[in-house]
C-alpha positions as CSV (number, residue, x, y, z in Angstrom):
1,M,-111.0,-43.2,223.0
2,L,-108.4,-40.6,224.0
3,C,-105.0,-39.8,222.4
4,T,-102.1,-38.1,223.7
5,H,-100.4,-35.8,221.3
6,N,-96.8,-34.6,221.6
7,I,-95.4,-31.8,219.8
8,I,-91.7,-31.5,218.8
9,M,-90.2,-28.4,220.0
10,K,-87.2,-26.5,219.1
11,P,-83.5,-27.9,219.5
12,M,-81.9,-27.7,223.0
13,S,-78.6,-25.6,223.3
14,N,-77.0,-28.2,225.2
15,T,-74.9,-30.4,223.2
16,N,-75.3,-33.2,225.7
17,S,-79.2,-33.1,225.7
18,P,-81.5,-34.7,223.2
19,K,-81.7,-32.8,219.8
20,F,-85.7,-32.1,220.4
21,I,-87.8,-32.2,223.6
22,Q,-91.6,-33.3,223.7
23,I,-94.1,-31.5,225.5
24,P,-97.7,-33.5,225.8
25,V,-100.4,-31.1,224.6
26,A,-103.8,-32.8,225.9
27,Q,-105.8,-35.6,225.9
28,V,-108.6,-35.3,223.7
29,S,-111.3,-37.5,222.0
30,A,-111.0,-38.6,218.5
31,E,-114.7,-37.5,218.3
32,D,-113.8,-34.1,219.2
33,L,-110.8,-33.7,216.8
34,I,-113.0,-34.8,214.0
35,L,-115.5,-32.1,214.9
36,Q,-112.7,-29.5,215.1
37,L,-111.3,-30.3,212.0
38,S,-114.2,-30.5,210.1
39,D,-115.4,-27.2,211.6
40,E,-111.8,-25.5,210.7
41,R,-112.1,-27.0,206.9
42,L,-115.7,-25.5,206.6
43,Q,-114.1,-22.1,207.3
44,Q,-111.1,-22.7,205.2
45,Q,-113.7,-23.6,202.5
46,Q,-115.7,-20.2,203.0
47,I,-112.6,-18.3,203.0
48,I,-111.5,-19.9,199.8
49,D,-114.9,-19.3,198.3
50,G,-114.8,-15.8,199.2
51,M,-111.1,-15.1,197.5
52,A,-112.4,-17.2,194.3
53,N,-115.4,-14.8,194.1
54,T,-113.1,-11.7,195.0
55,L,-110.7,-12.8,192.6
56,A,-113.4,-13.4,189.2
57,M,-114.6,-9.8,190.4
58,Q,-111.0,-8.7,190.1
59,K,-110.6,-10.3,187.0
60,E,-113.5,-8.7,185.2
61,L,-112.8,-5.4,186.8
62,I,-109.3,-5.6,185.0
63,Q,-110.7,-6.5,181.8
64,Q,-113.2,-3.5,182.0
65,L,-110.2,-1.3,182.7
66,K,-108.1,-2.5,179.7
67,D,-111.1,-2.0,177.5
68,E,-111.7,1.5,178.8
69,I,-107.7,2.2,178.1
70,A,-108.0,0.7,174.6
71,R,-111.0,3.0,173.7
72,L,-109.2,5.8,175.1
73,K,-106.2,5.1,173.1
74,G,-108.5,4.8,170.0
75,Q,-108.2,0.8,169.8
76,K,-111.1,-1.7,169.9
77,P,-111.5,-3.5,173.3
78,K,-111.2,-7.2,174.0
79,P,-114.3,-8.9,172.1
80,D,-116.7,-10.8,174.3
81,I,-116.3,-14.4,172.9
82,K,-118.8,-16.8,174.4
83,P,-117.7,-20.6,175.2
84,S,-118.6,-23.1,172.7
85,K,-121.5,-25.3,173.4
86,L,-120.1,-28.4,172.0
């Protein structure tokens, strides 16, 4: 099954023209579109996972730095409280 897709482009400057023009993009099979979207989703999920890992490492580093600052000020660092197993 082939699908024809149109993209709505920028407004025309001439007031007598229709507000938007449509340009045909391509005729692509639905299967190809599904494969492309699933590949893009996998790539995006990998990026999100990498960003989540980076965020977790940064949070840990920030807490270590806060603890070091507290120690240098003569204060106690934040206690390491484990979550409840209930």
